[in-house]
Structures are given as structure tokens and as C-alpha cells.
C-alpha positions as CSV (number, residue, x, y, z in Angstrom):
1,M,-27.5,-31.8,-12.4
2,Q,-26.6,-28.2,-11.6
3,F,-24.2,-27.9,-14.5
4,C,-26.8,-29.1,-16.9
5,F,-29.2,-26.4,-15.7
6,M,-26.5,-23.8,-16.3
7,K,-26.0,-25.0,-19.9
8,H,-29.7,-24.7,-20.4
9,R,-29.7,-21.2,-19.0
10,I,-26.8,-20.2,-21.2
11,R,-28.5,-21.6,-24.3
12,I,-31.7,-19.7,-23.5
13,S,-29.7,-16.5,-22.9
14,L,-27.9,-16.8,-26.2
15,F,-31.2,-17.5,-28.0
16,I,-32.8,-14.4,-26.5
17,L,-29.8,-12.4,-27.5
18,L,-29.9,-13.7,-31.0
19,V,-33.7,-12.9,-31.3
20,V,-33.3,-9.4,-29.9
21,S,-30.3,-8.6,-32.1
22,S,-32.1,-9.8,-35.2
23,V,-35.2,-7.8,-34.5
24,C,-33.6,-4.6,-33.6
25,M,-33.0,-2.1,-36.4
26,G,-29.9,0.0,-36.7
27,Q,-29.9,3.8,-37.0
28,R,-31.4,5.0,-40.2
29,I,-29.7,7.8,-41.9
30,R,-31.9,10.2,-43.9
31,N,-30.3,12.6,-46.3
32,T,-33.5,14.7,-46.7
33,Q,-32.0,17.9,-45.3
34,Q,-29.1,19.4,-47.0
35,F,-27.0,21.9,-45.1
36,N,-25.4,24.9,-46.8
37,R,-22.5,27.1,-45.7
38,S,-24.6,29.5,-43.6
39,D,-26.0,26.7,-41.5
40,Y,-22.5,25.5,-40.7
41,L,-21.4,29.0,-39.9
42,D,-24.4,29.6,-37.6
43,R,-23.6,26.3,-35.8
44,S,-20.0,27.3,-35.5
45,R,-20.9,30.7,-34.0
46,A,-23.3,29.0,-31.5
47,H,-20.6,26.5,-30.4
48,R,-18.0,29.3,-30.1
49,N,-20.4,31.4,-27.9
50,T,-21.3,28.4,-25.8
51,G,-17.6,27.7,-25.3
52,W,-16.9,31.2,-24.2
53,I,-19.8,31.1,-21.8
54,L,-18.6,27.8,-20.3
55,L,-15.1,29.1,-20.0
56,G,-16.2,32.3,-18.2
57,G,-18.4,30.3,-15.9
58,G,-15.6,27.9,-15.0
59,A,-13.2,30.8,-14.4
60,L,-15.8,32.5,-12.1
61,A,-16.2,29.2,-10.2
62,V,-12.5,28.8,-9.7
63,V,-12.1,32.4,-8.6
64,G,-15.1,32.2,-6.3
65,G,-13.9,28.9,-4.8
66,F,-10.4,30.4,-4.2
67,A,-11.9,33.5,-2.6
68,I,-14.1,31.4,-0.2
69,F,-11.1,29.1,0.5
70,A,-8.8,32.0,1.2
71,N,-11.2,33.7,3.6
72,N,-11.9,30.6,5.6
73,V,-8.6,28.7,5.7
74,D,-5.1,29.7,6.6
75,L,-2.8,26.9,5.5
76,W,0.3,28.3,7.3
77,N,-1.2,29.1,10.7
78,D,-3.2,26.3,12.3
79,S,-4.3,28.2,15.4
80,N,-6.8,30.5,13.6
81,D,-8.6,28.2,11.2
82,N,-12.3,28.7,11.0
83,V,-12.9,25.3,9.4
84,E,-13.6,22.4,11.7
85,V,-11.5,19.3,10.9
């Protein structure tokens, strides 16, 4: 009895999946906007600037984290640690 109910449930799930997949449309690609060389160069410049900004921010985070860690923790001398364990 329970196995029959599971078969019915699986059939309903597959039917719903089939209906949803047949109704859904894929991504439509429109070629209405043509890019020229200057558009690609502007995008490249923007990506390069963003990359440098992220690299600088990451470097500052690493240096700042190291400075905070170095001021609060002494790995070689356990007697004067300021961090509670």
C-alpha cells in the first residue's frame, strides 16, 4: 500500500517537472547592440582598475591583520599573551 503511494508521488513529481520544463523559456540572446573596440578597451580599463583596487584592499587587510596579531599575541612566550584562550 505504501509503495503504491510512493509510485504515485514519483509520477506526479515527474509530471510536474515535465510541465515546468516545457513551459520555461531559455535565455534569449539579442544581438541588437554591437560593441566596438573602444567599448572593449573601456571595459578592460575598468576591470584592471577594479583588480588593482581589490589587490590593494586585500594587501591592506593582510598587513592590518598581521599588525593586530603581532601586537596582541606572542607565539614564543606564553606568559605575556594578552589574548584569552
